[in-house]
Residue, then its C-alpha position, 0 to 999 in steps of 0.5 A: m500500500r502506497p502512502d497516498d493509498a493509506r491516507r485515502r483508506l483512512r479517510a474512507l474509514g471516516f477519519r478527518d484529514a489531519d487524523a489520517e495524516v497522523l495515523a499514516a505517519h505512524f504506520l509508515a514509520a513502523e514499516e520503515r523500521g521493519q515493525i510490520g505488525h504495527g504498520l499498514s496492516r493496522i488499517e485493515w485491522l481498524a476496518t474490522w472494528d464494529s464501533l470505530e470512533t473516527t470523530a472522537r477527540p481526547r481531552r486533558v481533564v487535569a493539568d496541575g504543573g507536574y501532573e496531567r490526566w487525559d481521557g481518550s474519550g473514544a479516540l484511537g490511542y494513536l491520536v490520544l498519544h499524538e495530542i499528549v506529545e504535542a502538548q508536552l512539546a508545546a509546554p514542557p515541564a520545568h523539571a518533570r511531569i507525569v501524564v496519565a491517559a485513560d481510554t487509550f488504545p491502541t498505542g502502536m510503537l511506543g518508541y515512535w512517541t518517545r522519540r518525538l519527545a527526545e527529539g524535542g529535548l525531553v527525557a521520556a518513559l512511556t508504557a501502555t496496556s493492552p488486552r491481557r495476552l500473556p500467561h504466567p510462564s508456568g501456564g494458566p490464564a492470560l494475566a497481563g498485556t504485552n505492555p511495552l516500555s519505551v525510554a528515550v533520552p535526547s542527545s546534543d548530537g541530535r541522535p537520541v537513544v530510544a529503547d522500546v521493548s514489549m514483554g511478549s516473545v512476539t507482539y499481537g501485531d505479529v499474530l495479526t500479520g501471520r508472522a506468529q501464532p497466538d500460542e507464541l504470545v508468552p513472556f519473552g526470555g525462555d528460562a528467564a521469562h519470569k523476569s519479563f512476566a514480572l515487569a508485564v504485571g508491574l506495568q499492568l498494575l501501574v497503569d491500572a492503578l493510575t487510570p480512573a476507569d476500566g479499560f486500557g491506558a498509558v502512563l508517561v513520565v517526561a522530564a527536562p534533562e540535567s545532563d547529556p550522557v548519550p555522546a559518551l555512551r556512543r563513544l564507548a559503543a563505537v566498535p563494529g557491529v554495536r548499535l544502540p537502541g533506536d538506531r537505524p541498521 
């Protein structure tokens, strides 16, 4: 699917032009980074939704210096995070701020959002919940979402480090695109899967405890940096075959 076709398809689903552009940009960025499960295939996935809200707008319901709470109000999580990121860049915290977002799903590649914040000069850590898909490593019912965590740190050289890790051995997007089977949705790590499971549960409860209603949500911590550690790390990593998180191959 070409970029123009993606935008047309999104508009045909009922999204206004500006929102279609936001969504298409995210999906195309995922394709460029090889994250096919978060890419253009998501347009056809959205088309299967029985109650797709295409005109809903997220709302910032609390803004109190170091704390904000947002409500997705039925808007797609991609659009909620877009509005949140734009708001933080427009009025960055003097020191740090926590942003809690309820009714925020799906959120796509979290590194896409934290990268934008880091490119704007802010340190960012972001997690988001999804339907419960990960069971305990010993088996049993699904207890947590794949609950990715992304951390991005800006750099004076213009090349932020962006880590973005899902707690699943595969993502749900891999299942949607046929690159993985549903039974492969387990915590990653093999014999050490208890570690990723513990983090998935911790992130699940963190978001659930801070969002005011049932459903899916996101928690963002954004802060002004006090130092510039990335260039020194890049000098240490300047050996063949070493690539820092978020760098293009």
